[in-house]
N, CA, C and O atoms as a Tripos MOL2 file, in Angstrom:
@<TRIPOS>MOLECULE
protein
  260   259    65     0     0
PROTEIN
NO_CHARGES

@<TRIPOS>ATOM
      1 N          10.3200  -22.1780  -78.2020 N.3       1 MET1
      2 CA         10.6960  -20.8380  -77.7740 C.3       1 MET1
      3 C          11.4010  -20.9350  -76.3520 C.2       1 MET1
      4 O          11.1040  -21.7910  -75.5180 O.2       1 MET1
      5 N          12.2870  -20.0380  -76.1900 N.am      2 SER2
      6 CA         12.9540  -20.0430  -74.9120 C.3       2 SER2
      7 C          12.0810  -19.3050  -73.8520 C.2       2 SER2
      8 O          11.1360  -18.5930  -74.1900 O.2       2 SER2
      9 N          12.4290  -19.5030  -72.5950 N.am      3 LYS3
     10 CA         11.6370  -18.8740  -71.5150 C.3       3 LYS3
     11 C          11.7620  -17.4080  -71.5940 C.2       3 LYS3
     12 O          10.8110  -16.7110  -71.2390 O.2       3 LYS3
     13 N          12.8670  -16.8740  -72.0350 N.am      4 THR4
     14 CA         13.0240  -15.4260  -72.1680 C.3       4 THR4
     15 C          12.0780  -14.8550  -73.2160 C.2       4 THR4
     16 O          11.4660  -13.8050  -73.0180 O.2       4 THR4
     17 N          11.9730  -15.5690  -74.3340 N.am      5 THR5
     18 CA         11.0590  -15.1100  -75.3830 C.3       5 THR5
     19 C           9.6270  -15.1850  -74.9510 C.2       5 THR5
     20 O           8.8310  -14.2960  -75.2550 O.2       5 THR5
     21 N           9.2950  -16.2200  -74.2550 N.am      6 VAL6
     22 CA          7.8990  -16.3500  -73.7690 C.3       6 VAL6
     23 C           7.6050  -15.2520  -72.8000 C.2       6 VAL6
     24 O           6.5130  -14.6850  -72.8310 O.2       6 VAL6
     25 N           8.5330  -14.9280  -71.9420 N.am      7 GLY7
     26 CA          8.3620  -13.8230  -70.9710 C.3       7 GLY7
     27 C           8.2560  -12.4690  -71.5990 C.2       7 GLY7
     28 O           7.4820  -11.6190  -71.1600 O.2       7 GLY7
     29 N           9.0400  -12.2730  -72.6310 N.am      8 MET8
     30 CA          8.9330  -11.0110  -73.3930 C.3       8 MET8
     31 C           7.5620  -10.9240  -74.0690 C.2       8 MET8
     32 O           6.9160   -9.8770  -74.0260 O.2       8 MET8
     33 N           7.1280  -11.9950  -74.6780 N.am      9 LEU9
     34 CA          5.8170  -11.9620  -75.3400 C.3       9 LEU9
     35 C           4.6870  -11.7020  -74.3710 C.2       9 LEU9
     36 O           3.7870  -10.9170  -74.6690 O.2       9 LEU9
     37 N           4.7140  -12.3330  -73.2410 N.am     10 LEU10
     38 CA          3.7030  -12.1030  -72.1970 C.3      10 LEU10
     39 C           3.7140  -10.6550  -71.7300 C.2      10 LEU10
     40 O           2.6490  -10.0710  -71.5290 O.2      10 LEU10
     41 N           4.9360  -10.0370  -71.5470 N.am     11 GLY11
     42 CA          5.0630   -8.6590  -71.2150 C.3      11 GLY11
     43 C           4.4750   -7.7330  -72.2050 C.2      11 GLY11
     44 O           3.8480   -6.7400  -71.8360 O.2      11 GLY11
     45 N           4.6640   -8.0410  -73.5160 N.am     12 VAL12
     46 CA          4.0510   -7.2100  -74.5680 C.3      12 VAL12
     47 C           2.5690   -7.3450  -74.5490 C.2      12 VAL12
     48 O           1.8830   -6.3340  -74.6980 O.2      12 VAL12
     49 N           2.0080   -8.5350  -74.3730 N.am     13 ILE13
     50 CA          0.5770   -8.7130  -74.2770 C.3      13 ILE13
     51 C          -0.0490   -7.9340  -73.1260 C.2      13 ILE13
     52 O          -1.0420   -7.2240  -73.2790 O.2      13 ILE13
     53 N           0.5950   -8.1060  -71.9440 N.am     14 LEU14
     54 CA          0.0510   -7.3940  -70.7940 C.3      14 LEU14
     55 C           0.1720   -5.8230  -70.9120 C.2      14 LEU14
     56 O          -0.7050   -5.0850  -70.4620 O.2      14 LEU14
     57 N           1.2390   -5.3790  -71.5050 N.am     15 ALA15
     58 CA          1.4080   -3.9530  -71.7640 C.3      15 ALA15
     59 C           0.2860   -3.4440  -72.7250 C.2      15 ALA15
     60 O          -0.3210   -2.4040  -72.4690 O.2      15 ALA15
     61 N           0.0340   -4.1570  -73.7780 N.am     16 ALA16
     62 CA         -0.9850   -3.7840  -74.7370 C.3      16 ALA16
     63 C          -2.3550   -3.7480  -74.1060 C.2      16 ALA16
     64 O          -3.1290   -2.8270  -74.3650 O.2      16 ALA16
     65 N          -2.6650   -4.7040  -73.3040 N.am     17 PHE17
     66 CA         -3.9720   -4.7140  -72.5820 C.3      17 PHE17
     67 C          -4.0550   -3.6020  -71.6570 C.2      17 PHE17
     68 O          -5.1020   -2.9650  -71.5430 O.2      17 PHE17
     69 N          -2.9560   -3.3180  -70.9530 N.am     18 SER18
     70 CA         -2.9300   -2.2000  -70.0330 C.3      18 SER18
     71 C          -3.1370   -0.8500  -70.7270 C.2      18 SER18
     72 O          -3.8420    0.0220  -70.2180 O.2      18 SER18
     73 N          -2.5030   -0.6940  -71.9070 N.am     19 LEU19
     74 CA         -2.6370    0.5870  -72.6220 C.3      19 LEU19
     75 C          -3.9750    0.8000  -73.2970 C.2      19 LEU19
     76 O          -4.5150    1.9040  -73.3600 O.2      19 LEU19
     77 N          -4.4970   -0.3490  -73.8140 N.am     20 LEU20
     78 CA         -5.7460   -0.2550  -74.5480 C.3      20 LEU20
     79 C          -7.0130   -0.2300  -73.6350 C.2      20 LEU20
     80 O          -7.9560    0.5100  -73.9160 O.2      20 LEU20
     81 N          -7.0290   -1.0360  -72.5480 N.am     21 TRP21
     82 CA         -8.1700   -1.1000  -71.7130 C.3      21 TRP21
     83 C          -7.9580   -0.7600  -70.3280 C.2      21 TRP21
     84 O          -8.8310   -1.0300  -69.5040 O.2      21 TRP21
     85 N          -6.8320   -0.1650  -69.9740 N.am     22 GLY22
     86 CA         -6.5980    0.3070  -68.6190 C.3      22 GLY22
     87 C          -6.2930   -0.7830  -67.6450 C.2      22 GLY22
     88 O          -6.0040   -1.9180  -68.0270 O.2      22 GLY22
     89 N          -6.3590   -0.4320  -66.3550 N.am     23 PHE23
     90 CA         -6.0030   -1.3050  -65.2750 C.3      23 PHE23
     91 C          -6.8530   -2.5470  -65.2310 C.2      23 PHE23
     92 O          -6.3140   -3.6300  -65.0030 O.2      23 PHE23
     93 N          -8.1350   -2.4560  -65.4340 N.am     24 TRP24
     94 CA         -9.0320   -3.6610  -65.3300 C.3      24 TRP24
     95 C          -8.8030   -4.5930  -66.5170 C.2      24 TRP24
     96 O          -8.9050   -5.8100  -66.3590 O.2      24 TRP24
     97 N          -8.5060   -4.0770  -67.6620 N.am     25 GLY25
     98 CA         -8.0820   -4.9130  -68.7850 C.3      25 GLY25
     99 C          -6.8190   -5.6430  -68.5690 C.2      25 GLY25
    100 O          -6.6790   -6.7890  -68.9970 O.2      25 GLY25
    101 N          -5.8930   -5.0230  -67.9200 N.am     26 PHE26
    102 CA         -4.6380   -5.6840  -67.5150 C.3      26 PHE26
    103 C          -4.9180   -6.8060  -66.5720 C.2      26 PHE26
    104 O          -4.4330   -7.9180  -66.7810 O.2      26 PHE26
    105 N          -5.7010   -6.5540  -65.5130 N.am     27 ILE27
    106 CA         -6.0270   -7.5630  -64.4700 C.3      27 ILE27
    107 C          -6.8030   -8.6880  -65.0880 C.2      27 ILE27
    108 O          -6.5310   -9.8410  -64.7550 O.2      27 ILE27
    109 N          -7.7600   -8.4390  -65.9750 N.am     28 LEU28
    110 CA         -8.5100   -9.5270  -66.5950 C.3      28 LEU28
    111 C          -7.6280  -10.3410  -67.5130 C.2      28 LEU28
    112 O          -7.7500  -11.5650  -67.5540 O.2      28 LEU28
    113 N          -6.7290   -9.6850  -68.2640 N.am     29 CYS29
    114 CA         -5.8110  -10.4950  -69.0950 C.3      29 CYS29
    115 C          -4.8790  -11.3750  -68.2520 C.2      29 CYS29
    116 O          -4.6090  -12.5270  -68.5920 O.2      29 CYS29
    117 N          -4.3910  -10.7920  -67.1320 N.am     30 LEU30
    118 CA         -3.5100  -11.5710  -66.2720 C.3      30 LEU30
    119 C          -4.2660  -12.7720  -65.6360 C.2      30 LEU30
    120 O          -3.6990  -13.8500  -65.4600 O.2      30 LEU30
    121 N          -5.5780  -12.5480  -65.2940 N.am     31 LEU31
    122 CA         -6.3500  -13.6410  -64.7320 C.3      31 LEU31
    123 C          -6.5370  -14.7340  -65.7670 C.2      31 LEU31
    124 O          -6.3680  -15.9110  -65.4490 O.2      31 LEU31
    125 N          -6.8790  -14.3820  -66.9830 N.am     32 PHE32
    126 CA         -6.9990  -15.4480  -68.0330 C.3      32 PHE32
    127 C          -5.7490  -16.1540  -68.3620 C.2      32 PHE32
    128 O          -5.7560  -17.3380  -68.6990 O.2      32 PHE32
    129 N          -4.6500  -15.4330  -68.2670 N.am     33 MET33
    130 CA         -3.3490  -16.1050  -68.5280 C.3      33 MET33
    131 C          -3.0870  -17.1110  -67.4170 C.2      33 MET33
    132 O          -2.6080  -18.2130  -67.6830 O.2      33 MET33
    133 N          -3.3960  -16.7440  -66.1660 N.am     34 MET34
    134 CA         -3.1700  -17.6660  -65.0730 C.3      34 MET34
    135 C          -4.1110  -18.9270  -65.1470 C.2      34 MET34
    136 O          -3.6710  -20.0350  -64.8420 O.2      34 MET34
    137 N          -5.3240  -18.7550  -65.5280 N.am     35 VAL35
    138 CA         -6.2730  -19.8350  -65.7100 C.3      35 VAL35
    139 C          -5.7260  -20.7450  -66.8520 C.2      35 VAL35
    140 O          -5.7100  -21.9690  -66.7280 O.2      35 VAL35
    141 N          -5.2980  -20.1350  -67.9150 N.am     36 GLY36
    142 CA         -4.7420  -20.8990  -69.0650 C.3      36 GLY36
    143 C          -3.5730  -21.6730  -68.6640 C.2      36 GLY36
    144 O          -3.4300  -22.8160  -69.0980 O.2      36 GLY36
    145 N          -2.7080  -21.1360  -67.8550 N.am     37 ALA37
    146 CA         -1.4770  -21.8330  -67.4480 C.3      37 ALA37
    147 C          -1.8410  -22.9730  -66.5400 C.2      37 ALA37
    148 O          -1.2550  -24.0500  -66.6440 O.2      37 ALA37
    149 N          -2.7660  -22.7780  -65.6730 N.am     38 ILE38
    150 CA         -3.1630  -23.8500  -64.7610 C.3      38 ILE38
    151 C          -3.8400  -25.0170  -65.5400 C.2      38 ILE38
    152 O          -3.5780  -26.1880  -65.2620 O.2      38 ILE38
    153 N          -4.6830  -24.6830  -66.4840 N.am     39 LEU39
    154 CA         -5.3350  -25.7480  -67.3190 C.3      39 LEU39
    155 C          -4.3250  -26.4120  -68.1520 C.2      39 LEU39
    156 O          -4.3820  -27.6280  -68.3370 O.2      39 LEU39
    157 N          -3.3910  -25.6720  -68.6730 N.am     40 GLY40
    158 CA         -2.3630  -26.2970  -69.5810 C.3      40 GLY40
    159 C          -1.4410  -27.2700  -68.7930 C.2      40 GLY40
    160 O          -1.1160  -28.3580  -69.2690 O.2      40 GLY40
    161 N          -1.0410  -26.8500  -67.6000 N.am     41 ARG41
    162 CA         -0.2370  -27.7670  -66.7870 C.3      41 ARG41
    163 C          -0.9810  -28.9940  -66.3270 C.2      41 ARG41
    164 O          -0.4170  -30.0810  -66.2000 O.2      41 ARG41
    165 N          -2.2590  -28.7970  -66.0800 N.am     42 THR42
    166 CA         -3.1070  -29.9590  -65.7300 C.3      42 THR42
    167 C          -3.2520  -30.9250  -66.8690 C.2      42 THR42
    168 O          -3.2050  -32.1400  -66.6800 O.2      42 THR42
    169 N          -3.4370  -30.3650  -68.0970 N.am     43 ALA43
    170 CA         -3.6030  -31.1900  -69.2890 C.3      43 ALA43
    171 C          -2.2830  -31.9290  -69.5910 C.2      43 ALA43
    172 O          -2.3120  -33.0410  -70.1180 O.2      43 ALA43
    173 N          -1.1460  -31.3320  -69.2680 N.am     44 ASP44
    174 CA          0.1400  -32.0060  -69.5210 C.3      44 ASP44
    175 C           0.4860  -32.9970  -68.4750 C.2      44 ASP44
    176 O           1.4470  -33.7500  -68.6300 O.2      44 ASP44
    177 N          -0.2640  -33.0280  -67.4100 N.am     45 GLY45
    178 CA          0.0120  -33.9510  -66.3110 C.3      45 GLY45
    179 C           1.0500  -33.5100  -65.3200 C.2      45 GLY45
    180 O           1.5370  -34.3100  -64.5200 O.2      45 GLY45
    181 N           1.3920  -32.2460  -65.3660 N.am     46 LYS46
    182 CA          2.4190  -31.6600  -64.4590 C.3      46 LYS46
    183 C           1.8250  -31.0440  -63.2630 C.2      46 LYS46
    184 O           2.5700  -30.5590  -62.4110 O.2      46 LYS46
    185 N           0.5270  -31.0210  -63.1250 N.am     47 LEU47
    186 CA         -0.1740  -30.4170  -62.0350 C.3      47 LEU47
    187 C          -1.3240  -31.2970  -61.6220 C.2      47 LEU47
    188 O          -2.2050  -31.5750  -62.4360 O.2      47 LEU47
    189 N          -1.3450  -31.7460  -60.3760 N.am     48 ASP48
    190 CA         -2.4600  -32.5610  -59.8230 C.3      48 ASP48
    191 C          -3.4760  -31.6040  -59.2630 C.2      48 ASP48
    192 O          -3.3390  -31.1800  -58.1150 O.2      48 ASP48
    193 N          -4.4890  -31.2460  -60.0180 N.am     49 LEU49
    194 CA         -5.4440  -30.2600  -59.6640 C.3      49 LEU49
    195 C          -6.2720  -30.7190  -58.4000 C.2      49 LEU49
    196 O          -6.6060  -29.9050  -57.5390 O.2      49 LEU49
    197 N          -6.5890  -32.0630  -58.3270 N.am     50 ARG50
    198 CA         -7.3100  -32.5110  -57.2050 C.3      50 ARG50
    199 C          -6.5210  -32.2980  -55.8650 C.2      50 ARG50
    200 O          -7.0870  -31.9190  -54.8400 O.2      50 ARG50
    201 N          -5.2050  -32.5610  -55.9360 N.am     51 GLY51
    202 CA         -4.3460  -32.3830  -54.8300 C.3      51 GLY51
    203 C          -4.3250  -30.9490  -54.3990 C.2      51 GLY51
    204 O          -4.3820  -30.6770  -53.2000 O.2      51 GLY51
    205 N          -4.2450  -30.0190  -55.3150 N.am     52 VAL52
    206 CA         -4.2340  -28.5880  -54.9860 C.3      52 VAL52
    207 C          -5.5510  -28.1790  -54.2910 C.2      52 VAL52
    208 O          -5.5490  -27.4410  -53.3060 O.2      52 VAL52
    209 N          -6.6690  -28.6830  -54.8360 N.am     53 ILE53
    210 CA         -7.9650  -28.3550  -54.2790 C.3      53 ILE53
    211 C          -8.0990  -28.9450  -52.8190 C.2      53 ILE53
    212 O          -8.5840  -28.2940  -51.8930 O.2      53 ILE53
    213 N          -7.6450  -30.1830  -52.7040 N.am     54 ASP54
    214 CA         -7.6760  -30.7740  -51.3560 C.3      54 ASP54
    215 C          -6.7700  -30.0120  -50.3870 C.2      54 ASP54
    216 O          -7.1200  -29.8590  -49.2170 O.2      54 ASP54
    217 N          -5.6340  -29.5410  -50.8430 N.am     55 ALA55
    218 CA         -4.7190  -28.7980  -49.9170 C.3      55 ALA55
    219 C          -5.3400  -27.4600  -49.5290 C.2      55 ALA55
    220 O          -5.2140  -27.0290  -48.3830 O.2      55 ALA55
    221 N          -6.0220  -26.7890  -50.4910 N.am     56 LEU56
    222 CA         -6.6800  -25.5370  -50.2070 C.3      56 LEU56
    223 C          -7.8880  -25.6890  -49.2600 C.2      56 LEU56
    224 O          -8.1770  -24.7680  -48.4960 O.2      56 LEU56
    225 N          -8.5800  -26.8020  -49.2940 N.am     57 MET57
    226 CA         -9.6560  -27.0700  -48.4410 C.3      57 MET57
    227 C          -9.2750  -27.7280  -47.1230 C.2      57 MET57
    228 O         -10.1400  -28.0240  -46.2990 O.2      57 MET57
    229 N          -7.9570  -27.9610  -46.9190 N.am     58 GLY58
    230 CA         -7.4790  -28.5490  -45.6690 C.3      58 GLY58
    231 C          -7.6630  -30.0160  -45.5340 C.2      58 GLY58
    232 O          -7.6750  -30.5360  -44.4190 O.2      58 GLY58
    233 N          -7.8030  -30.6860  -46.5960 N.am     59 LYS59
    234 CA         -8.0090  -32.2030  -46.5660 C.3      59 LYS59
    235 C          -6.6610  -32.9770  -46.6880 C.2      59 LYS59
    236 O          -6.6440  -34.2070  -46.6630 O.2      59 LYS59
    237 N          -5.5780  -32.2560  -46.8150 N.am     60 GLN60
    238 CA         -4.2930  -32.9800  -47.0100 C.3      60 GLN60
    239 C          -3.7070  -33.4200  -45.6310 C.2      60 GLN60
    240 O          -3.7030  -32.6610  -44.6620 O.2      60 GLN60
    241 N          -3.2250  -34.6590  -45.6010 N.am     61 THR61
    242 CA         -2.6370  -35.2240  -44.4700 C.3      61 THR61
    243 C          -1.1470  -35.3720  -44.6930 C.2      61 THR61
    244 O          -0.6830  -35.5480  -45.8200 O.2      61 THR61
    245 N          -0.4130  -35.2970  -43.6070 N.am     62 THR62
    246 CA          1.0400  -35.5500  -43.7030 C.3      62 THR62
    247 C           1.3770  -36.7510  -42.8330 C.2      62 THR62
    248 O           0.6690  -37.0610  -41.8740 O.2      62 THR62
    249 N           2.4430  -37.4050  -43.1750 N.am     63 THR63
    250 CA          2.9280  -38.4710  -42.3410 C.3      63 THR63
    251 C           4.3100  -38.1410  -41.8120 C.2      63 THR63
    252 O           5.0990  -37.4850  -42.4920 O.2      63 THR63
    253 N           4.6030  -38.5850  -40.6190 N.am     64 SER64
    254 CA          5.8940  -38.3000  -40.0540 C.3      64 SER64
    255 C           6.6480  -39.6330  -39.7920 C.2      64 SER64
    256 O           6.0280  -40.6800  -39.6050 O.2      64 SER64
    257 N           7.9370  -39.5690  -39.7840 N.am     65 ASP65
    258 CA          8.7650  -40.7570  -39.6060 C.3      65 ASP65
    259 C           8.8840  -41.0560  -38.1610 C.2      65 ASP65
    260 O           9.5440  -42.0240  -37.7830 O.2      65 ASP65
@<TRIPOS>BOND
     1     1     2 1
     2     2     3 1
     3     3     4 2
     4     3     5 am
     5     5     6 1
     6     6     7 1
     7     7     8 2
     8     7     9 am
     9     9    10 1
    10    10    11 1
    11    11    12 2
    12    11    13 am
    13    13    14 1
    14    14    15 1
    15    15    16 2
    16    15    17 am
    17    17    18 1
    18    18    19 1
    19    19    20 2
    20    19    21 am
    21    21    22 1
    22    22    23 1
    23    23    24 2
    24    23    25 am
    25    25    26 1
    26    26    27 1
    27    27    28 2
    28    27    29 am
    29    29    30 1
    30    30    31 1
    31    31    32 2
    32    31    33 am
    33    33    34 1
    34    34    35 1
    35    35    36 2
    36    35    37 am
    37    37    38 1
    38    38    39 1
    39    39    40 2
    40    39    41 am
    41    41    42 1
    42    42    43 1
    43    43    44 2
    44    43    45 am
    45    45    46 1
    46    46    47 1
    47    47    48 2
    48    47    49 am
    49    49    50 1
    50    50    51 1
    51    51    52 2
    52    51    53 am
    53    53    54 1
    54    54    55 1
    55    55    56 2
    56    55    57 am
    57    57    58 1
    58    58    59 1
    59    59    60 2
    60    59    61 am
    61    61    62 1
    62    62    63 1
    63    63    64 2
    64    63    65 am
    65    65    66 1
    66    66    67 1
    67    67    68 2
    68    67    69 am
    69    69    70 1
    70    70    71 1
    71    71    72 2
    72    71    73 am
    73    73    74 1
    74    74    75 1
    75    75    76 2
    76    75    77 am
    77    77    78 1
    78    78    79 1
    79    79    80 2
    80    79    81 am
    81    81    82 1
    82    82    83 1
    83    83    84 2
    84    83    85 am
    85    85    86 1
    86    86    87 1
    87    87    88 2
    88    87    89 am
    89    89    90 1
    90    90    91 1
    91    91    92 2
    92    91    93 am
    93    93    94 1
    94    94    95 1
    95    95    96 2
    96    95    97 am
    97    97    98 1
    98    98    99 1
    99    99   100 2
   100    99   101 am
   101   101   102 1
   102   102   103 1
   103   103   104 2
   104   103   105 am
   105   105   106 1
   106   106   107 1
   107   107   108 2
   108   107   109 am
   109   109   110 1
   110   110   111 1
   111   111   112 2
   112   111   113 am
   113   113   114 1
   114   114   115 1
   115   115   116 2
   116   115   117 am
   117   117   118 1
   118   118   119 1
   119   119   120 2
   120   119   121 am
   121   121   122 1
   122   122   123 1
   123   123   124 2
   124   123   125 am
   125   125   126 1
   126   126   127 1
   127   127   128 2
   128   127   129 am
   129   129   130 1
   130   130   131 1
   131   131   132 2
   132   131   133 am
   133   133   134 1
   134   134   135 1
   135   135   136 2
   136   135   137 am
   137   137   138 1
   138   138   139 1
   139   139   140 2
   140   139   141 am
   141   141   142 1
   142   142   143 1
   143   143   144 2
   144   143   145 am
   145   145   146 1
   146   146   147 1
   147   147   148 2
   148   147   149 am
   149   149   150 1
   150   150   151 1
   151   151   152 2
   152   151   153 am
   153   153   154 1
   154   154   155 1
   155   155   156 2
   156   155   157 am
   157   157   158 1
   158   158   159 1
   159   159   160 2
   160   159   161 am
   161   161   162 1
   162   162   163 1
   163   163   164 2
   164   163   165 am
   165   165   166 1
   166   166   167 1
   167   167   168 2
   168   167   169 am
   169   169   170 1
   170   170   171 1
   171   171   172 2
   172   171   173 am
   173   173   174 1
   174   174   175 1
   175   175   176 2
   176   175   177 am
   177   177   178 1
   178   178   179 1
   179   179   180 2
   180   179   181 am
   181   181   182 1
   182   182   183 1
   183   183   184 2
   184   183   185 am
   185   185   186 1
   186   186   187 1
   187   187   188 2
   188   187   189 am
   189   189   190 1
   190   190   191 1
   191   191   192 2
   192   191   193 am
   193   193   194 1
   194   194   195 1
   195   195   196 2
   196   195   197 am
   197   197   198 1
   198   198   199 1
   199   199   200 2
   200   199   201 am
   201   201   202 1
   202   202   203 1
   203   203   204 2
   204   203   205 am
   205   205   206 1
   206   206   207 1
   207   207   208 2
   208   207   209 am
   209   209   210 1
   210   210   211 1
   211   211   212 2
   212   211   213 am
   213   213   214 1
   214   214   215 1
   215   215   216 2
   216   215   217 am
   217   217   218 1
   218   218   219 1
   219   219   220 2
   220   219   221 am
   221   221   222 1
   222   222   223 1
   223   223   224 2
   224   223   225 am
   225   225   226 1
   226   226   227 1
   227   227   228 2
   228   227   229 am
   229   229   230 1
   230   230   231 1
   231   231   232 2
   232   231   233 am
   233   233   234 1
   234   234   235 1
   235   235   236 2
   236   235   237 am
   237   237   238 1
   238   238   239 1
   239   239   240 2
   240   239   241 am
   241   241   242 1
   242   242   243 1
   243   243   244 2
   244   243   245 am
   245   245   246 1
   246   246   247 1
   247   247   248 2
   248   247   249 am
   249   249   250 1
   250   250   251 1
   251   251   252 2
   252   251   253 am
   253   253   254 1
   254   254   255 1
   255   255   256 2
   256   255   257 am
   257   257   258 1
   258   258   259 1
   259   259   260 2
@<TRIPOS>SUBSTRUCTURE
     1 MET1         2 RESIDUE 1 A MET
     2 SER2         6 RESIDUE 1 A SER
     3 LYS3        10 RESIDUE 1 A LYS
     4 THR4        14 RESIDUE 1 A THR
     5 THR5        18 RESIDUE 1 A THR
     6 VAL6        22 RESIDUE 1 A VAL
     7 GLY7        26 RESIDUE 1 A GLY
     8 MET8        30 RESIDUE 1 A MET
     9 LEU9        34 RESIDUE 1 A LEU
    10 LEU10       38 RESIDUE 1 A LEU
    11 GLY11       42 RESIDUE 1 A GLY
    12 VAL12       46 RESIDUE 1 A VAL
    13 ILE13       50 RESIDUE 1 A ILE
    14 LEU14       54 RESIDUE 1 A LEU
    15 ALA15       58 RESIDUE 1 A ALA
    16 ALA16       62 RESIDUE 1 A ALA
    17 PHE17       66 RESIDUE 1 A PHE
    18 SER18       70 RESIDUE 1 A SER
    19 LEU19       74 RESIDUE 1 A LEU
    20 LEU20       78 RESIDUE 1 A LEU
    21 TRP21       82 RESIDUE 1 A TRP
    22 GLY22       86 RESIDUE 1 A GLY
    23 PHE23       90 RESIDUE 1 A PHE
    24 TRP24       94 RESIDUE 1 A TRP
    25 GLY25       98 RESIDUE 1 A GLY
    26 PHE26      102 RESIDUE 1 A PHE
    27 ILE27      106 RESIDUE 1 A ILE
    28 LEU28      110 RESIDUE 1 A LEU
    29 CYS29      114 RESIDUE 1 A CYS
    30 LEU30      118 RESIDUE 1 A LEU
    31 LEU31      122 RESIDUE 1 A LEU
    32 PHE32      126 RESIDUE 1 A PHE
    33 MET33      130 RESIDUE 1 A MET
    34 MET34      134 RESIDUE 1 A MET
    35 VAL35      138 RESIDUE 1 A VAL
    36 GLY36      142 RESIDUE 1 A GLY
    37 ALA37      146 RESIDUE 1 A ALA
    38 ILE38      150 RESIDUE 1 A ILE
    39 LEU39      154 RESIDUE 1 A LEU
    40 GLY40      158 RESIDUE 1 A GLY
    41 ARG41      162 RESIDUE 1 A ARG
    42 THR42      166 RESIDUE 1 A THR
    43 ALA43      170 RESIDUE 1 A ALA
    44 ASP44      174 RESIDUE 1 A ASP
    45 GLY45      178 RESIDUE 1 A GLY
    46 LYS46      182 RESIDUE 1 A LYS
    47 LEU47      186 RESIDUE 1 A LEU
    48 ASP48      190 RESIDUE 1 A ASP
    49 LEU49      194 RESIDUE 1 A LEU
    50 ARG50      198 RESIDUE 1 A ARG
    51 GLY51      202 RESIDUE 1 A GLY
    52 VAL52      206 RESIDUE 1 A VAL
    53 ILE53      210 RESIDUE 1 A ILE
    54 ASP54      214 RESIDUE 1 A ASP
    55 ALA55      218 RESIDUE 1 A ALA
    56 LEU56      222 RESIDUE 1 A LEU
    57 MET57      226 RESIDUE 1 A MET
    58 GLY58      230 RESIDUE 1 A GLY
    59 LYS59      234 RESIDUE 1 A LYS
    60 GLN60      238 RESIDUE 1 A GLN
    61 THR61      242 RESIDUE 1 A THR
    62 THR62      246 RESIDUE 1 A THR
    63 THR63      250 RESIDUE 1 A THR
    64 SER64      254 RESIDUE 1 A SER
    65 ASP65      258 RESIDUE 1 A ASP
């Protein structure tokens, strides 16, 4: 599927949740989609979850030339 098709599908899903369960249903659906995307990218090897956690906790170091 193209990115446009995926975006349209996600829009329809979020709209349906918004209409059926109101604002909090929309927020909960959006939260689950974000968690699923993060887990999917981690499983594909496109996201280093340990690096993200270390950066959020301030454990990341940088080197300068």
